[in-house]
C-alpha positions as CSV (number, residue, x, y, z in Angstrom):
1,M,128.8,72.9,98.8
2,V,126.5,75.9,98.2
3,K,126.5,78.4,101.1
4,L,122.9,79.3,102.0
5,A,122.0,82.7,103.4
6,A,119.3,83.3,105.9
7,F,118.0,85.8,108.5
8,K,119.2,84.8,112.0
9,R,116.6,85.7,114.6
10,G,113.6,83.5,115.1
11,G,111.6,81.8,112.4
12,V,110.3,78.2,112.1
13,H,110.6,75.2,109.8
14,P,107.2,73.9,108.9
15,D,106.9,71.0,106.4
16,D,106.7,72.9,103.1
17,K,104.1,70.5,101.5
18,K,105.2,71.7,98.1
19,R,105.5,68.2,96.7
20,L,101.7,68.2,96.2
21,S,101.8,70.8,93.4
22,K,105.5,71.6,92.6
23,D,105.7,69.4,89.5
24,K,102.3,70.5,88.2
25,A,102.8,72.7,85.1
26,I,100.6,75.8,84.8
27,E,97.2,75.0,83.4
28,V,94.8,77.6,81.9
29,L,91.3,77.7,83.5
30,P,88.5,77.5,80.9
31,L,86.4,80.7,81.2
32,P,83.8,80.4,84.0
33,S,80.1,81.4,83.4
34,E,80.7,84.6,85.3
35,L,83.5,86.6,86.9
36,V,83.1,88.7,90.1
37,V,85.6,91.5,90.0
38,S,85.9,93.3,93.3
39,M,86.9,97.0,93.4
40,S,89.0,96.2,96.5
41,Q,91.9,94.4,94.9
42,H,94.7,96.2,96.6
43,L,96.0,97.9,99.7
44,G,94.5,101.4,100.1
45,A,91.2,102.9,98.9
46,P,88.9,100.6,96.8
47,A,88.5,101.6,93.1
48,T,85.5,103.5,92.0
49,P,83.3,101.5,89.5
50,V,82.9,103.2,86.1
51,K,80.5,100.7,84.5
52,K,76.9,99.9,85.0
53,K,74.6,96.9,84.5
54,G,74.2,96.1,80.8
55,D,77.5,97.7,79.6
56,E,79.6,95.8,77.2
57,V,83.3,95.6,78.3
58,K,86.5,94.6,76.5
59,R,89.4,92.6,78.0
60,G,91.8,95.0,79.7
61,E,89.3,97.9,79.7
62,V,89.2,100.0,82.9
63,I,86.1,99.2,84.9
64,G,87.2,100.8,88.2
65,T,89.4,103.8,88.7
66,A,91.9,104.4,91.5
67,A,90.3,106.4,94.2
68,S,93.5,107.8,95.7
69,Y,97.3,107.7,95.4
70,I,97.4,104.5,97.4
71,S,94.9,102.7,95.1
72,A,94.9,100.9,91.7
73,D,92.8,100.7,88.6
74,V,90.8,97.6,88.0
75,H,90.3,96.2,84.5
76,S,88.0,93.7,82.9
77,P,89.6,90.3,82.7
78,V,87.4,89.3,79.6
79,D,85.3,90.6,76.8
80,G,81.8,90.4,78.1
81,T,78.7,92.0,79.5
82,V,78.2,93.5,83.0
83,I,75.2,91.6,84.4
84,D,75.3,92.9,88.0
85,I,77.0,95.2,90.4
86,R,76.8,94.0,94.0
87,R,78.6,94.2,97.3
88,V,81.0,91.2,98.0
89,R,83.4,90.2,100.7
90,T,86.9,89.2,99.7
91,A,88.9,86.4,101.5
92,A,90.8,89.1,103.4
93,G,87.4,90.4,104.8
94,A,87.2,93.6,102.7
95,V,83.7,94.5,101.6
96,A,83.3,96.5,98.4
97,D,81.4,96.8,95.2
98,A,82.1,94.2,92.6
99,I,81.3,94.2,88.9
100,V,79.9,90.8,87.7
101,I,80.8,90.0,84.1
102,K,79.4,87.3,81.8
103,P,82.2,86.4,79.4
104,A,81.4,86.6,75.7
105,E,81.4,83.3,73.8
106,V,84.2,84.5,71.5
107,Q,87.1,86.4,73.1
108,T,88.7,88.8,70.6
109,T,90.8,91.2,72.6
110,Q,94.5,90.1,72.6
111,F,97.7,91.8,73.7
112,N,100.1,91.0,70.9
113,E,101.5,94.4,70.1
114,R,105.0,94.8,71.4
115,F,106.2,98.2,72.9
116,D,109.8,99.3,73.1
117,W,110.0,100.0,76.8
118,E,113.8,100.2,76.8
119,T,113.6,103.7,75.1
120,E,111.1,105.1,77.7
121,S,112.0,107.2,80.7
122,S,111.5,106.0,84.3
123,D,108.5,108.4,84.6
124,E,106.9,106.9,81.5
125,L,107.4,103.4,82.7
126,L,105.9,104.3,86.1
127,K,102.9,105.8,84.4
128,T,102.4,102.6,82.4
129,V,102.8,100.4,85.6
130,R,100.1,102.5,87.3
131,S,97.7,102.6,84.4
132,M,97.9,98.8,84.1
133,G,96.8,98.4,87.7
134,I,99.9,96.5,88.9
135,V,100.0,95.7,92.6
136,G,102.2,93.4,94.8
137,M,101.2,89.8,94.1
138,G,102.9,88.2,97.1
139,G,99.8,89.0,99.1
140,A,100.3,92.5,100.4
141,T,98.9,94.1,97.1
142,F,100.6,97.4,97.6
143,P,100.4,99.5,94.4
144,T,103.6,98.7,92.5
145,D,104.1,102.2,91.0
146,V,104.1,103.7,94.5
147,K,106.7,101.1,95.7
148,L,108.9,101.8,92.7
149,T,108.8,105.6,93.1
150,I,112.0,106.7,94.9
151,P,111.3,109.9,96.9
152,M,113.7,112.8,96.8
153,G,116.7,112.3,99.0
154,K,116.4,108.5,98.9
155,R,118.3,106.0,96.8
156,A,117.7,102.4,95.9
157,E,121.1,100.7,96.5
158,A,119.5,97.2,95.9
159,L,116.5,95.8,94.1
160,I,115.6,92.5,95.6
161,I,113.3,90.1,93.8
162,N,111.4,87.8,96.2
163,G,111.4,84.3,94.7
164,V,111.3,82.7,98.2
165,E,107.7,81.6,98.4
166,C,108.2,80.4,101.9
167,E,104.5,79.6,102.7
168,P,103.9,75.8,102.8
169,Y,101.9,74.4,99.8
170,L,102.3,77.4,97.5
171,T,104.3,76.8,94.2
172,S,102.9,79.4,91.8
173,D,106.0,81.6,91.9
174,Y,108.2,78.4,91.5
175,R,106.2,77.4,88.3
176,L,106.5,81.0,87.0
177,M,110.3,80.9,87.4
178,M,110.5,77.5,85.7
179,E,108.1,78.3,82.8
180,R,108.3,82.1,82.3
181,A,111.8,83.0,83.3
182,D,112.5,85.2,80.3
183,G,109.5,87.5,80.9
184,L,110.2,87.6,84.7
185,L,113.8,88.7,84.2
186,E,112.7,91.4,81.6
187,G,110.3,92.7,84.2
188,V,113.1,92.8,86.7
189,M,115.2,94.9,84.3
190,A,112.2,97.2,83.7
191,A,111.9,97.7,87.4
192,A,115.6,98.4,87.6
193,R,115.3,101.0,84.9
194,I,112.7,102.8,87.1
195,T,114.6,102.5,90.4
196,S,118.3,102.7,89.2
197,P,119.7,100.3,91.9
198,D,123.4,99.6,92.3
199,K,122.8,95.9,92.5
200,I,120.0,93.5,91.7
201,Y,119.3,90.2,93.6
202,I,116.9,87.4,93.3
203,G,116.4,85.4,96.5
204,I,115.3,81.7,96.1
205,E,115.1,79.1,98.9
206,A,117.0,75.8,98.8
207,N,113.8,73.8,98.3
208,K,113.8,75.3,94.8
209,L,117.4,75.0,93.8
210,D,116.5,73.8,90.4
211,A,114.7,77.2,89.9
212,A,117.8,79.0,91.2
213,D,120.0,77.1,88.7
214,Y,117.6,77.8,85.9
215,I,117.2,81.5,86.6
216,E,121.0,81.8,86.9
217,K,121.4,80.2,83.5
218,K,118.9,82.6,82.0
219,V,120.6,85.5,83.6
220,S,123.8,84.4,82.0
221,E,122.2,84.0,78.6
222,H,120.8,87.5,78.6
223,G,123.9,89.1,80.2
224,Y,121.8,90.7,82.9
225,P,123.5,92.2,86.0
226,I,121.5,90.1,88.4
227,Q,122.8,87.9,91.3
228,V,120.9,84.8,92.4
229,V,121.1,84.4,96.1
230,R,120.4,80.9,97.4
231,L,118.6,80.9,100.8
232,R,118.2,78.4,103.6
233,V,114.6,77.1,103.9
234,K,113.2,79.1,106.8
235,Y,109.9,80.7,107.4
236,P,109.1,83.7,107.1
237,Q,112.0,84.4,104.8
238,G,109.7,85.8,102.2
239,D,108.8,88.8,104.4
240,E,110.7,91.7,103.0
241,K,112.4,92.6,106.3
242,Q,113.7,89.1,106.8
243,L,114.7,88.9,103.1
244,I,116.7,92.1,103.3
245,K,118.5,90.8,106.4
246,A,119.3,87.5,104.6
247,V,120.5,89.1,101.4
248,L,122.0,92.4,102.5
249,N,122.6,91.8,106.2
250,R,120.7,95.0,106.9
251,E,118.0,95.4,109.5
252,V,115.0,97.7,108.8
253,P,114.4,99.8,112.0
254,S,111.1,99.8,113.7
255,G,108.6,102.1,111.9
256,K,110.9,102.4,108.9
257,L,110.6,101.1,105.3
258,P,113.0,99.0,103.2
259,L,114.0,102.1,101.3
260,D,115.3,103.6,104.5
261,V,118.1,101.0,104.3
262,G,118.5,101.4,100.6
263,A,116.4,98.4,99.4
264,V,113.3,97.9,97.2
265,V,111.7,94.4,97.4
266,M,109.4,93.1,94.7
267,N,107.7,89.7,94.3
268,A,108.6,87.5,91.4
269,S,105.0,87.4,90.1
270,T,104.9,91.1,90.3
271,A,108.0,91.4,88.2
272,Y,106.3,89.3,85.5
273,A,103.2,91.5,85.7
274,V,105.5,94.5,85.2
275,Y,107.0,92.8,82.1
276,E,103.5,92.3,80.6
277,A,102.6,95.8,81.4
278,V,105.6,97.6,79.8
279,R,106.1,95.2,76.9
280,F,102.5,94.5,75.9
281,H,100.5,97.2,77.8
282,K,98.6,94.3,79.4
283,P,96.8,95.1,82.6
284,L,96.9,92.8,85.6
285,I,93.8,90.8,84.7
286,E,94.9,87.2,85.4
287,R,97.4,85.4,87.7
288,I,98.7,82.0,88.6
289,C,97.1,80.4,91.7
290,T,98.2,77.2,93.5
291,V,95.2,75.1,94.4
292,S,96.5,72.5,96.8
293,G,96.1,70.7,100.1
294,E,95.3,67.2,101.2
295,S,91.6,67.6,100.6
296,V,91.6,68.6,96.9
297,N,91.5,65.7,94.4
298,E,93.9,67.2,91.8
299,P,96.4,69.9,93.2
300,K,97.3,72.2,90.3
301,N,98.8,75.6,89.4
302,V,96.1,77.4,87.5
303,L,96.3,80.5,85.4
304,A,92.9,82.1,86.0
305,P,91.3,85.5,85.3
306,I,90.9,87.9,88.3
307,G,87.3,87.5,89.6
308,T,87.2,83.7,89.2
309,K,85.1,82.2,92.1
310,F,86.9,79.8,94.3
311,S,84.2,77.2,93.5
312,D,85.3,77.3,89.8
313,L,88.9,76.7,90.8
314,I,88.0,73.8,93.0
315,A,85.9,72.2,90.3
316,F,88.7,72.5,87.8
317,C,91.0,70.7,90.3
318,G,88.7,67.7,90.6
319,G,86.6,68.9,93.5
320,E,87.0,68.4,97.2
321,K,87.5,65.3,99.2
322,D,85.1,64.1,101.9
323,D,87.6,65.0,104.7
324,L,87.6,68.7,103.8
325,V,87.4,70.8,107.0
326,S,88.7,74.2,106.0
327,I,89.4,76.3,102.9
328,V,92.2,78.9,103.2
329,A,92.9,81.7,100.7
330,G,96.7,82.1,100.6
331,G,99.1,80.0,102.7
332,P,98.4,78.2,105.9
333,M,100.5,80.6,108.0
334,M,99.2,83.9,106.9
335,G,96.1,83.1,104.8
336,F,92.5,83.6,105.6
337,A,89.8,81.0,106.2
338,V,87.0,81.1,103.7
339,S,83.4,80.2,104.5
340,D,81.9,80.9,101.1
341,E,83.3,79.0,98.1
342,D,81.9,81.7,95.8
343,T,84.4,84.2,97.2
344,P,86.2,85.8,94.2
345,M,89.8,85.6,93.4
346,V,91.7,88.9,93.6
347,K,95.1,90.2,92.4
348,G,96.8,88.9,95.6
349,S,95.3,85.4,95.4
350,G,98.4,83.2,95.1
351,G,97.0,80.1,96.7
352,L,93.8,78.3,97.6
353,L,94.2,75.4,100.1
354,L,91.7,72.7,100.9
355,L,92.7,71.1,104.2
356,P,91.5,68.3,106.5
357,K,91.4,68.6,110.2
358,M,95.0,69.3,111.2
359,Y,94.9,70.0,115.0
360,E,92.5,70.3,117.9
361,E,91.0,73.8,118.1
362,A,90.8,74.0,121.9
363,S,93.3,76.4,123.5
364,F,94.7,76.4,127.0
365,P,96.3,78.9,129.4
366,C,99.7,80.2,128.6
367,V,102.4,78.0,130.3
368,L,105.1,80.7,129.9
369,C,107.4,78.4,127.9
370,G,108.8,81.3,125.9
371,K,108.7,79.5,122.6
372,C,106.8,82.4,121.0
373,V,109.6,84.7,122.1
374,Q,112.3,82.4,120.8
375,H,110.8,82.1,117.4
376,C,109.5,85.6,116.7
377,P,111.6,86.9,113.8
378,M,110.9,90.5,114.9
379,G,112.3,90.0,118.4
380,L,109.0,90.7,120.1
381,Q,107.4,89.2,123.2
382,P,104.1,87.7,121.8
383,N,103.1,86.3,125.2
384,L,103.1,89.6,126.9
385,M,101.5,91.4,124.0
386,F,98.7,88.9,123.9
387,R,98.1,89.0,127.6
388,N,97.8,92.8,127.6
389,I,95.5,92.8,124.6
390,K,93.3,90.2,126.3
391,Y,92.8,92.5,129.2
392,G,92.4,95.7,127.1
393,N,95.8,97.2,127.8
394,Y,96.3,98.2,124.2
395,Q,98.8,101.0,124.9
396,V,101.0,98.6,126.8
397,A,100.9,96.2,123.8
398,L,101.8,99.1,121.5
399,D,104.7,99.9,123.8
400,L,105.9,96.3,123.5
401,G,106.1,96.7,119.7
402,L,102.7,95.5,118.6
403,M,102.8,97.5,115.3
404,D,106.1,95.8,114.4
405,C,104.3,92.4,114.4
406,K,104.2,90.9,110.9
407,E,101.4,88.5,111.8
408,C,103.5,85.7,110.3
409,G,102.2,83.1,112.7
410,C,105.5,81.8,114.0
411,C,104.3,82.3,117.5
412,A,101.0,80.5,117.1
413,Y,102.8,77.7,115.2
414,T,105.1,77.0,118.1
415,C,102.6,77.6,121.0
416,P,101.9,74.4,122.9
417,S,98.7,76.0,124.3
418,Q,97.4,76.7,120.8
419,L,96.5,80.3,121.8
420,P,95.0,82.4,119.0
421,L,98.0,84.8,119.1
422,V,97.8,86.2,115.6
423,Q,94.0,86.8,115.9
424,G,94.8,88.6,119.1
425,F,97.4,90.8,117.5
426,K,95.0,91.7,114.7
427,L,92.4,92.7,117.2
428,G,94.9,94.7,119.2
429,K,96.0,96.7,116.2
430,K,92.4,97.4,115.2
431,M,91.5,98.6,118.7
432,A,94.7,100.7,119.0
433,R,93.8,102.4,115.7
434,R,90.3,103.2,117.1
435,L,91.9,104.6,120.2
436,K,94.1,106.9,118.2
437,K,91.1,108.2,116.2
């Protein structure tokens, strides 16, 4: 019997719904008629556009430059022509300039030349990762070169690869592990060359044990010093703090970062993007996106260029069913409701869900049942925080640990009164930041 690790405090066990798309091999999306490439593809400052209407662009060419240290370059996903530059809103709500590109009928730019990254220094590899616009692809979109930079006085004792994919419905990381394991593992070793960890782990949940077995087989074939850690199915195990607790049994203190306990955590898809960056000098210009849910006709895992409109993804998956009520970018626990099907896909777009009506939207007064407290993986008191935010007592909410909230949705998932707890915490954080300013 395989022993499964897990974080201990809080968490929930929603139906993972992965059966809808788990066995669907990655399919390549035919090029759409236009791509809308937002300059806000990452955490931090939006990139600055460096192209104008009418310019010809090549696949992989820089079209937006990083505007600060916490930022990332944006590259053209295709050979084509800039037909417009306009303001767009991403699924996460960020409003920024976007370069609209009409793809050329014949795509000529390829990334076939192989580079010998094994002979390069960590600084050279970091420079490549930054110039290729790599960001975290698990949803946070933090610039990867910044995450892999180890400050003076710190040490990476462990590099942990997040293959958990704990959000229901999503299977893009699973398909990546099953279909592109060699490249993923090479990307892990490139990241390890940069960070020099003592140990390397890959965490995979028990609803993907076939992927764990396959990755372990590939690790053995290559002779890599990587340990596969099998994890109990538990949400939100993919959060880096919970993953560190499950793998290393270390707890990241309030206000601290994983590196403060000697850990660097990187998503599996990000590791594959690092591989393409250092081996082929290929920028992050496409990604795998799970299109799933009970209200899409043909759930699929789709490799699509960044800037693809959600409407094109939905059409490729057979269109929507008549019972469609909501479209969610990301997973159902932490994703964002989308009102416009022409919203563009960004670097962090790992999933697109089409869902029927799943629950009554009306909420009721808190009954003080304590379920939100019981299931909070951060050990917070969501009921008290929500109450104080409701009445404008933002400092009290901060004192209760509001900024430690991961917005994972465990509290809202278990709330019998269906209170909009996560929305309340988002508002509370926003108002608290305004007060500080």
